[in-house]
C-alpha positions in Angstrom: -24.7 -4.7 -2.5 -21.5 -3.1 -3.6 -20.6 0.8 -2.5 -18.2 1.1 -5.3 -17.9 -1.1 -8.4 -15.3 -0.3 -11.4 -16.1 -2.5 -14.3 -13.5 -3.0 -16.9 -12.4 0.8 -16.6 -9.5 2.1 -19.1 -8.5 5.8 -19.5 -6.0 7.2 -21.9 -4.5 11.2 -21.9 -3.7 11.1 -25.6 -1.5 8.2 -27.0 -0.9 7.2 -23.5 -3.1 4.3 -21.9 -3.4 5.3 -17.7 -5.7 2.9 -17.1 -6.2 -0.5 -18.5 -9.1 -3.0 -18.0 -9.5 -2.1 -14.2 -12.1 -3.9 -12.1 -12.5 -3.7 -8.7 -15.3 -3.7 -6.1 -15.5 -2.3 -2.3 -18.0 -3.2 0.4 -19.7 -0.5 2.4 -17.5 0.2 5.5 -14.3 -1.2 3.4 -11.2 0.4 3.0 -9.2 -0.2 0.1 -6.1 1.0 -0.8 -4.6 1.4 -4.6 -0.7 0.9 -4.6 1.8 0.9 -7.0 4.6 3.5 -8.0 4.2 7.0 -9.3 2.8 7.1 -12.9 1.1 3.5 -12.5 -2.4 5.0 -13.1 -3.8 5.0 -9.4 -4.9 8.7 -8.8 -6.3 8.7 -12.5 -8.6 5.4 -10.9 -9.6 8.0 -8.2 -10.4 10.7 -10.6 -12.6 8.8 -12.8 -13.9 7.7 -9.4 -15.0 11.0 -8.4 -16.1 12.3 -11.6 -13.1 14.7 -11.7 -12.6 12.8 -15.4 -15.1 11.6 -17.8 -14.7 8.0 -17.9 -14.3 6.5 -21.8 -14.7 3.0 -21.3 -16.1 0.8 -18.6 -18.5 1.6 -15.9 -18.7 3.2 -12.8 -21.3 2.2 -10.1 -21.9 3.7 -6.5 -24.2 1.9 -4.9 -25.4 -0.1 -7.8 -26.4 3.1 -9.9 -24.5 3.6 -12.5 -23.0 7.2 -12.4 -20.5 6.8 -15.8 -20.4 4.4 -18.6 -18.7 6.3 -21.3 -22.4 8.0 -22.4 -23.8 8.9 -18.5 -21.3 10.8 -16.7 -22.7 12.4 -13.1 -20.8 15.5 -12.0 -18.8 14.9 -8.9 -21.4 16.7 -6.6 -24.1 14.1 -7.3 -22.1 11.3 -6.5 -22.3 11.3 -2.5 -18.1 10.7 -2.3 -15.8 12.6 -0.1 -12.6 13.5 -1.3 -9.4 14.3 0.5 -6.3 15.4 -1.5 -2.5 15.3 -0.9 -2.6 19.0 -0.1 -5.9 19.5 1.7 -7.2 22.1 -0.7 -8.2 24.2 2.6 -9.5 27.5 2.2 -7.0 30.1 3.9 -9.4 32.9 4.4 -11.7 30.5 5.9 -11.9 29.4 9.5 -11.5 25.5 9.9 -15.6 25.5 11.0 -15.9 27.3 7.7 -14.1 25.2 5.6 -15.9 21.9 7.2 -19.5 24.2 6.5 -18.2 24.8 3.1 -19.5 21.4 1.3 -22.9 21.8 3.2 -24.8 24.3 1.6 -28.2 22.6 1.2 -28.4 22.2 5.0 -29.6 25.2 7.4 -27.3 27.6 8.6 -27.6 26.4 12.2 -27.3 22.6 11.1 -24.2 23.5 9.0 -22.7 24.5 12.5 -23.7 21.8 14.3 -22.6 19.3 11.9 -19.4 20.8 11.0 -18.8 20.9 15.4 -19.5 17.7 15.1 -17.2 16.5 12.1 -14.0 18.6 13.6 -14.7 17.1 17.2 -14.7 13.3 15.3 -11.2 14.1 14.2 -9.9 15.8 17.1 -10.2 19.5 16.5 -12.9 20.5 18.4 -10.9 22.9 20.0 -9.6 24.9 16.9 -13.1 25.5 14.9 -12.3 29.1 14.4 -8.4 28.8 13.9 -7.2 29.7 10.2 -5.2 27.2 8.5 -2.2 29.1 8.5 -2.3 28.9 12.2 -2.3 25.1 12.3 0.2 22.5 12.3 0.2 20.1 9.3 -1.1 17.4 10.9 -4.1 19.6 12.2 -4.8 20.7 8.7 -5.1 17.0 7.5 -7.6 16.9 10.5 -9.9 19.8 9.1 -9.7 18.3 5.6 -11.0 14.8 6.5 -13.5 16.5 8.7 -14.6 18.6 5.6 -14.7 15.2 3.3 -16.4 13.7 6.2 -19.3 16.1 7.1 -21.3 15.2 4.5 -21.9 11.6 5.7 -20.5 10.3 2.3 -21.0 6.5 1.4 -17.6 7.1 0.0 -14.6 8.6 0.7 -11.7 9.3 -1.9 -8.0 9.9 -0.6 -5.2 10.6 -2.3 -1.7 10.4 -0.5 -3.1 11.8 2.1 -0.6 11.6 4.3 2.5 12.0 2.4 3.2 15.8 3.3 3.7 15.1 7.0 6.8 13.5 8.6 7.3 10.3 9.9 6.6 10.5 13.4 3.3 12.6 12.7 2.3 10.3 9.8 1.8 7.5 12.0 -0.3 9.0 14.6 -2.3 10.7 12.2 -3.1 7.7 10.0 -3.8 5.6 13.1 -6.3 8.4 13.9 -7.8 8.5 10.4 -8.3 5.1 9.9 -10.3 4.6 13.2 -12.4 7.7 12.0 -12.8 6.2 8.8 -13.8 3.1 9.8 -16.5 4.3 12.3 -18.2 6.1 10.0 -19.1 3.3 7.9 -18.1 4.7 4.6 -16.5 2.8 2.3 -12.9 4.1 1.4 -10.9 4.2 -1.6 -7.0 5.4 -0.9 -4.3 6.1 -3.0 -0.7 5.3 -1.8 2.5 4.7 -3.0 3.8 3.4 0.5 3.6 -0.6 1.2 4.1 -0.4 4.7 1.0 2.5 4.7 -1.1 0.2 2.8 -0.8 -2.4 5.1 -1.3 -0.6 7.9 -4.5 1.2 6.2 -6.1 -1.4 4.3 -8.6 -4.6 4.5 -7.4 -5.3 1.0 -4.8 -4.0 -1.1 -4.9 -3.6 -5.1 -1.4 -3.6 -6.5 -1.0 -1.4 -9.7 1.7 -1.3 -12.2 1.3 0.2 -15.9 -2.4 0.8 -15.6 -3.4 -2.3 -14.6 -4.1 -4.4 -11.3 -1.7 -6.9 -10.9 -3.3 -8.6 -7.5 -5.6 -7.7 -5.1 -6.5 -9.5 -1.8 -5.7 -8.7 2.2 -1.9 -7.5 3.3 -1.0 -10.9 4.4 -2.1 -12.5 1.2 -0.4 -10.4 -1.3 2.9 -10.7 1.2 3.2 -14.3 1.9 0.9 -15.0 -1.7 2.3 -12.8 -4.5 1.3 -14.2 -8.0 3.8 -12.0 -9.7 7.5 -10.9 -8.7 6.5 -7.4 -9.0 4.1 -7.5 -6.2 6.3 -10.0 -4.5 9.3 -7.5 -4.8 7.0 -4.2 -4.1 6.6 -4.6 -0.5 10.2 -3.9 0.3 13.9 -5.3 0.0 14.4 -8.6 -1.4 17.1 -11.0 -2.2 17.1 -12.5 -5.9 18.8 -15.8 -6.8 19.1 -17.0 -10.3 18.5 -20.4 -10.8 17.0 -23.6 -12.9 14.1 -25.9 -12.5 14.9 -29.9 -12.2 13.0 -32.5 -11.2 10.3 -30.1 -9.8 12.7 -28.3 -7.8 14.9 -25.4 -7.4 18.2 -25.8 -6.3 19.9 -22.5 -4.4 23.0 -21.9 -2.1 20.3 -21.8 0.7 18.9 -25.0 -0.2 16.4 -26.5 -2.4 12.8 -24.9 -2.9 9.9 -26.2 -4.5 9.7 -25.0 -8.5 5.4 -24.4 -8.1 4.5 -26.3 -10.7 7.1 -24.5 -13.3 8.4 -26.7 -16.1 11.9 -28.5 -15.8 14.6 -26.5 -17.8 13.2 -23.0 -17.0 15.6 -20.4 -15.9 14.0 -19.0 -13.0 14.3 -16.0 -10.2 14.2 -17.3 -6.7 12.9 -14.4 -4.6 13.8 -14.5 -0.6 12.3 -12.0 2.1 15.3 -10.9 4.4 13.3 -12.2 7.1 13.2 -15.6 5.8 16.6 -15.7 7.0 17.4 -16.9 10.1 21.2 -16.8 11.7 23.1 -18.1 14.4 26.8 -18.5 15.2 28.3 -21.2 13.5 30.3 -21.8 16.9 27.2 -21.9 18.7 26.2 -25.5 20.3 22.2 -25.0 20.2 20.7 -27.2 17.9 18.8 -25.9 14.9 18.4 -26.2 11.3 21.0 -25.3 9.3 19.6 -26.2 6.1 20.7 -23.1 4.3 24.3 -23.6 4.7 26.5 -20.9 6.2 27.4 -17.3 5.8 29.9 -14.6 6.0 28.8 -11.5 7.8 29.8 -8.1 5.8 28.2 -6.0 7.9 25.2 -5.4 10.7 23.1 -2.5 11.4 20.7 -1.7 13.6 17.2 -0.5 12.6 15.5 0.2 15.4 13.4 -2.6 15.9 15.3 -4.8 13.4 18.8 -5.5 12.6 20.0 -5.8 9.1 23.0 -8.4 8.5 24.7 -7.9 5.2 25.7 -11.7 4.3 28.3 -13.0 1.4 27.9 -16.9 0.7 30.9 -18.3 -1.6 29.1 -18.7 -5.4 29.8 -22.0 -7.2 30.9 -19.6 -10.1 33.5 -17.9 -8.2 31.4 -14.9 -7.3 30.2 -14.2 -4.0 26.6 -13.9 -3.2 25.3 -11.1 -1.4 22.3 -11.4 1.0 20.1 -9.3 3.4 19.0 -10.9 6.6 16.4 -8.9 8.7 16.4 -9.9 12.3 14.3 -8.8 15.1 15.7 -6.7 17.7 19.3 -6.2 18.2 21.4 -8.9 16.8 25.4 -7.2 15.7 27.6 -10.0 15.0 31.2 -8.8 14.0 32.2 -8.4 10.6 33.4 -11.6 9.1 31.5 -14.0 11.5 30.6 -17.2 10.4 26.9 -17.7 10.6 24.5 -20.7 10.4 21.7 -19.8 7.9 18.4 -21.1 8.2 15.9 -20.9 5.0 12.0 -20.3 5.6 10.3 -21.3 2.5 7.1 -19.8 3.2 8.9 -16.6 2.6 10.6 -17.7 -0.7 8.8 -17.2 -4.1 9.5 -18.6 -7.3 8.9 -17.1 -11.2 10.0 -17.7 -14.2 13.0 -15.1 -14.9 12.2 -12.6 -17.4 9.0 -11.7 -15.3 8.2 -8.3 -14.8 10.0 -6.9 -11.6 
């Protein structure tokens, strides 16, 4: 039985349709990320799941039980869900342990303290039980908020941009710790984020949203390597875009021909190429290799840490140069104006009809 089912859920705020016909399921223990830009409806989906908004259309089921269907509306506290928000919402006048105990009113005092102590230890905050929120760092406050949400042992965890307030280094460590804690808890987790890298790091599956709709759902690798929509392809980072036309089932580009994916001959298309799909080697090199992509001139090269970003220029047939980005592992910094041989990885090249939503 699925832990959570959203069945054709729609919701509007006045004339604004925030969520449109959203269907999604979560298995027990599964972590699913709702990914999309600001205003796409992902937080509204989370609030409808939690019971913080009364559902207008569709159904929400938890462990197979209908908790919202437009007529029935169970209160948040009756749904056995754990909530964690972007601002953590800790009570400033309560210690870390007292904050965690707040949602455990049904237990005896001794059992509340024991469970709070256990939950704080689970997130690495066992030594800070008596500390007040203002004395804790942002990362420590985040851990206390996670402990509070996990303490009642909910079947479902709902997280709304839980790491966005942390600096980059701390965010990486905290979300790694949180991932292990969430998976070990056994709860199904629905997490909202606008960060594609975070979604790929955290999720078993990702649901990409735009304008209130889910465009594609699947494991991170499927969405990255087999996007079904131009918007999905472009949302996972920088991407090169080329304009072309289908002829004989193929598309000719300055980097070579690619399959048209069944699109009709004569159709104007956009070819999307990930920067890492471009492999480079100096044109002066004697080493063997496929130069099916032709040659390009280096405009600039920048080291970004784990990768290098190379700006390339290719002479266009219309007299205008084509500007592309190539992302290369490690340190790769060719000189400006150096000529490079280019190989195109077609597994990271996607063709969509021109004019599709980007």
